[in-house]
C-alpha positions in Angstrom: 74.5 94.5 160.5 77.1 94.7 163.3 80.0 97.0 163.2 82.6 94.4 162.1 80.5 93.3 159.2 79.9 96.9 158.2 83.7 97.6 158.2 84.3 94.3 156.3 81.8 95.4 153.7 83.3 98.8 153.2 86.8 97.3 153.1 85.7 94.9 150.4 84.3 97.8 148.3 87.6 99.7 148.8 89.7 96.8 147.7 87.5 96.2 144.7 87.9 99.8 143.5 91.7 99.7 144.1 92.0 96.4 142.2 90.0 97.8 139.2 92.1 100.9 139.1 95.4 99.0 139.2 94.1 96.5 136.6 93.0 99.3 134.3 96.5 100.8 134.4 98.1 97.4 133.6 95.5 96.9 130.8 96.3 100.3 129.3 100.0 99.4 129.3 99.3 96.1 127.6 97.0 97.7 125.0 99.7 100.3 124.2 102.3 97.5 123.9 100.0 95.7 121.5 99.5 98.8 119.4 103.3 99.3 119.2 103.8 95.7 118.1 101.1 96.1 115.4 103.1 99.2 114.1 106.3 97.2 114.2 104.6 94.4 112.3 103.6 96.9 109.5 107.1 98.2 109.3 108.7 94.7 109.2 106.1 93.6 106.6 107.0 96.5 104.4 110.8 95.8 104.6 110.1 92.1 104.0 108.0 92.8 100.9 110.9 94.8 99.4 113.3 91.9 99.8 110.7 89.5 98.5 110.6 91.5 95.2 113.8 89.7 94.1 113.7 86.2 92.7 116.7 84.9 94.5 116.6 84.3 98.3 119.0 86.4 100.3 120.3 86.9 103.8 118.5 90.2 103.9 115.2 88.5 103.2 116.0 86.1 106.0 116.8 88.9 108.4 113.5 90.7 107.5 111.5 87.4 108.0 113.2 86.8 111.3 112.2 90.3 112.5 108.7 89.7 111.2 108.5 86.5 113.3 109.8 88.3 116.3 107.2 91.1 116.1 104.5 88.4 115.6 105.7 86.6 118.8 105.7 89.9 120.7 102.2 90.6 119.5 101.0 87.2 120.7 102.7 87.8 124.1 100.8 91.1 124.4 97.5 89.4 123.7 98.3 86.6 126.2 99.2 89.2 128.7 95.8 90.8 128.3 94.2 87.4 128.6 96.0 86.5 131.8 95.1 89.9 133.3 91.4 89.3 132.4 91.6 85.8 134.0 92.8 87.4 137.2 90.2 90.1 137.1 87.4 87.5 136.5 88.7 85.3 139.4 88.8 88.4 141.7 85.3 89.4 140.7 84.0 85.9 141.2 85.5 85.9 144.8 83.9 89.3 145.4 80.5 88.0 144.2 80.8 85.0 146.4 81.6 87.1 149.4 78.8 89.6 148.6 76.3 86.7 148.2 77.2 85.4 151.6 76.8 88.9 153.1 73.4 89.3 151.4 72.2 86.0 152.8 73.3 87.0 156.3 71.7 90.4 156.0 68.4 88.8 154.9 68.5 86.4 157.8 69.2 89.3 160.3 66.3 91.3 158.7 63.9 88.3 159.1 65.1 87.9 162.7 64.3 91.6 163.4 60.8 91.2 162.0 60.2 88.1 164.0 61.5 89.7 167.2 59.4 92.8 166.7 56.3 90.7 166.1 57.0 88.6 169.1 57.5 91.7 171.3 54.2 93.2 170.2 52.4 89.8 170.3 51.1 90.3 166.8 49.4 93.6 167.5 49.5 96.6 165.2 51.4 99.7 166.2 48.5 101.7 167.6 47.1 98.8 169.6 50.6 98.0 170.9 51.1 101.6 172.0 47.7 102.1 173.7 47.6 98.8 175.4 50.4 100.1 177.7 49.6 99.9 181.4 51.1 103.3 182.1 52.3 106.5 180.5 55.9 105.6 181.0 55.4 102.2 179.4 53.7 103.9 176.4 56.7 106.3 176.0 59.1 103.3 176.2 57.1 101.4 173.6 57.1 104.5 171.3 60.9 104.8 171.6 61.2 101.1 170.9 59.1 101.3 167.8 61.2 104.3 166.5 64.4 102.5 167.1 63.1 99.3 165.5 61.8 101.3 162.4 65.2 103.0 162.0 67.1 99.7 162.4 64.9 97.9 159.9 65.2 100.8 157.4 69.0 100.8 157.7 69.0 97.0 157.3 66.9 97.3 154.2 69.2 100.0 152.8 72.2 97.7 153.3 70.5 94.8 151.6 69.7 97.1 148.6 73.3 98.4 148.5 74.8 94.9 148.5 72.3 93.8 145.8 73.3 96.8 143.6 77.0 96.0 144.0 76.4 92.4 143.3 74.5 93.2 140.1 77.3 95.6 139.0 79.9 92.9 139.6 77.9 90.4 137.5 77.7 92.9 134.7 81.5 93.5 134.9 82.2 89.8 134.7 80.0 89.3 131.7 81.8 92.2 129.9 85.2 90.7 130.8 84.2 87.2 129.6 83.1 88.7 126.2 86.4 90.7 126.0 88.4 87.5 126.8 86.6 85.6 124.0 87.6 88.3 121.5 91.2 88.0 122.6 91.1 84.2 122.4 89.9 84.5 118.8 92.7 87.0 118.1 95.3 84.7 119.7 94.2 81.7 117.6 94.4 83.8 114.4 97.9 85.3 115.2 99.2 81.9 116.1 98.1 80.7 112.7 100.0 83.6 111.1 103.1 82.7 113.2 103.0 79.1 112.1 102.9 80.2 108.4 105.8 82.6 109.0 107.9 79.9 110.6 107.1 77.6 107.7 108.4 80.3 105.3 111.5 80.7 107.5 112.3 77.0 107.4 111.9 76.9 103.6 114.1 80.1 103.1 116.9 78.7 105.3 116.8 75.4 103.3 117.1 77.3 100.1 119.9 79.5 101.4 121.9 76.5 102.6 121.9 75.2 99.0 123.7 78.4 98.0 126.7 77.7 100.3 129.4 78.6 97.8 127.7 81.9 96.9 127.2 82.8 100.5 130.9 82.2 101.3 131.9 84.4 98.3 129.5 87.1 99.5 130.9 86.8 103.0 134.5 87.2 101.8 133.5 90.2 99.7 131.8 91.7 102.8 134.9 91.1 104.9 137.0 92.9 102.4 134.5 95.8 102.2 134.3 96.0 106.0 138.1 96.0 106.3 138.3 99.0 103.9 135.6 100.7 106.0 137.3 100.0 109.3 140.6 101.3 107.8 138.9 104.5 106.6 137.4 105.0 110.1 140.6 104.4 111.9 142.6 106.7 109.6 140.1 109.5 110.0 140.0 109.1 113.8 143.8 109.1 114.0 143.9 112.3 111.9 141.3 113.9 114.2 143.2 112.9 117.3 146.4 114.5 115.9 144.5 117.6 114.9 143.1 117.9 118.4 146.6 117.5 119.9 147.8 120.6 118.3 144.6 122.6 118.4 144.1 125.8 120.3 143.0 125.8 123.9 139.5 127.1 123.0 139.0 124.4 120.4 140.1 121.7 122.8 137.7 123.0 125.5 134.7 123.1 123.0 135.6 119.6 121.9 135.8 118.3 125.5 132.4 119.9 126.3 130.8 118.3 123.2 132.2 114.9 124.1 130.9 115.3 127.7 127.4 116.1 126.4 127.5 113.1 124.1 128.5 110.8 126.9 125.7 112.3 129.1 123.1 111.2 126.6 124.1 107.5 126.6 121.0 105.3 126.3 119.0 108.3 125.2 120.4 109.0 121.7 117.9 108.8 118.8 118.1 106.1 116.1 119.8 107.2 112.9 117.1 105.5 110.8 113.8 103.6 111.4 114.1 99.9 111.2 115.4 96.9 113.1 118.9 95.5 114.0 119.7 92.8 111.4 123.2 92.3 112.7 124.4 93.0 116.3 127.7 94.3 117.5 130.5 91.9 118.3 130.9 88.2 117.6 127.9 86.1 116.3 127.3 83.0 114.3 126.5 83.3 110.6 122.7 82.9 110.2 123.1 80.1 107.7 126.7 78.9 107.4 127.6 76.5 110.2 130.8 77.0 112.1 131.4 80.5 110.8 131.6 83.3 113.3 131.4 87.0 112.3 132.8 89.9 114.2 131.0 93.2 113.8 132.4 96.6 114.9 129.0 98.2 114.1 125.4 97.3 114.0 123.4 96.8 110.8 120.0 98.5 110.7 117.7 97.2 108.0 115.1 99.7 106.9 112.8 100.6 104.0 113.8 102.0 100.6 114.5 105.7 100.3 114.6 106.2 104.1 116.4 109.3 105.3 119.4 108.8 107.6 119.8 111.3 110.5 122.6 112.4 112.7 122.1 111.2 116.2 123.9 114.1 117.9 125.4 117.5 117.1 128.9 117.5 115.7 131.3 118.3 112.8 131.5 116.1 109.6 135.0 114.7 109.7 134.7 112.8 106.4 132.4 111.9 103.5 133.8 109.0 101.4 132.7 106.2 99.1 133.6 102.6 100.0 133.1 99.7 97.4 130.2 97.3 98.2 129.2 99.6 101.1 128.3 102.9 99.6 128.7 106.5 100.8 130.0 106.8 104.3 129.7 109.8 106.7 131.9 110.2 109.8 130.8 112.8 112.3 133.0 114.0 115.2 131.5 114.7 118.7 134.6 115.6 120.5 136.6 112.4 121.0 133.4 110.4 120.1 132.7 109.5 116.5 129.5 108.2 114.8 129.7 106.4 111.4 126.9 106.1 108.9 127.8 103.7 106.1 125.5 102.5 103.3 124.2 105.8 101.9 123.0 106.4 98.4 122.8 110.2 98.5 124.7 112.5 100.9 123.3 115.9 101.9 126.4 117.3 103.7 130.1 117.7 103.1 133.3 117.4 105.1 133.6 120.3 107.6 129.9 120.9 108.0 128.4 121.4 111.4 125.3 119.2 111.9 122.6 119.2 114.5 120.9 116.3 116.2 118.2 114.8 114.0 119.5 116.5 110.8 119.1 114.5 107.6 122.5 113.6 106.3 121.6 111.3 103.4 119.3 108.6 101.9 119.8 104.9 102.5 121.2 102.8 99.6 119.2 99.8 98.4 121.5 97.0 97.1 120.8 94.6 94.1 119.1 92.2 96.5 116.5 94.8 97.5 118.0 95.2 100.9 118.3 98.7 102.5 120.7 98.5 105.4 122.7 101.1 107.3 126.0 100.2 109.0 126.1 102.3 112.1 129.1 102.6 114.4 130.1 104.6 117.5 133.8 105.0 118.4 135.5 106.6 121.3 138.9 107.5 119.9 140.0 104.2 118.3 137.8 101.9 120.4 134.6 100.6 118.8 131.6 100.8 121.1 128.3 98.8 121.0 125.7 101.3 119.6 122.9 99.4 121.3 124.2 100.6 124.6 123.9 104.2 123.5 120.7 104.4 121.5 117.3 104.9 123.1 115.1 101.8 123.5 113.4 101.3 120.2 
């Protein structure tokens, strides 16, 4: 094997090892993603089952079903990602096998040529006869050196052939394993797509049933608007009072408040979620999920969760207010300097106005309404301005 071919062979093996290492990392990430999606599916399924317990179809049930569909789609995308990765790996391995096969053929041809050349040079004589038929001592020494070099070269060539054959066999085994893995994923993909089709069928049926309840939905929407208006007024009144209190506070108190606000701001995008679940209603303007032409404006996000879930403070602070709002439930407002977090929709409250709370501290239990929906209204304000909590919470 010449030097260029040797280098090419070594380079091929190096590329193969790098590709497999990189692919393994990507595969690990995809499998982790798939596991996370399976956990989210279990959570969404639990929330959905609680809303299904009521005879009447509700928007909460639709939100839970929409989330269940989203998690199913995410799972399918994870499986497809693994399949695409396997396809790439199989293609790469096939290319490597093809290249190795060509190298092996060439090595064998070179080996055969060496045998033929040696035989021709010795005119078919055995080694001893070839050596002692020399016409002079110098010729005998030259023939001896030639036989040594020939033997070493043939041995090296044979070793190269064996090495390539071993790598070729390993690559064939790897491909067989990946094809089996891909077949398993294909079966999973088919099954999960069937589940998705059933979920979308249920979604379509649920939307149709809800559209038949237009008058009730409009009444519920009006009641919700009134309740949210009371909640917003409560929040604004508390914030105004806190701002006024801060204006006349002592210097040390102002400094402590400023420091707390700065720490809160530094944790943007890293703050923990107040409760486990999914966002059933986003911040800002959005279309009603069923009623056409109706746009809702949210100053908070709604997080739908499981019954009896504990709600936690997302940051250290002081409880500015604990109050009850009709159709919403108990509400807790916590001050973090000139930032405020609002937790509305609690059944039980474990703290009181004036208490100091720490990050992650349980402040209450979620309220489950008559429709079986457990939903937290969560808001973040800076002074009087409502902020989008999704820009502050860590990626869920």
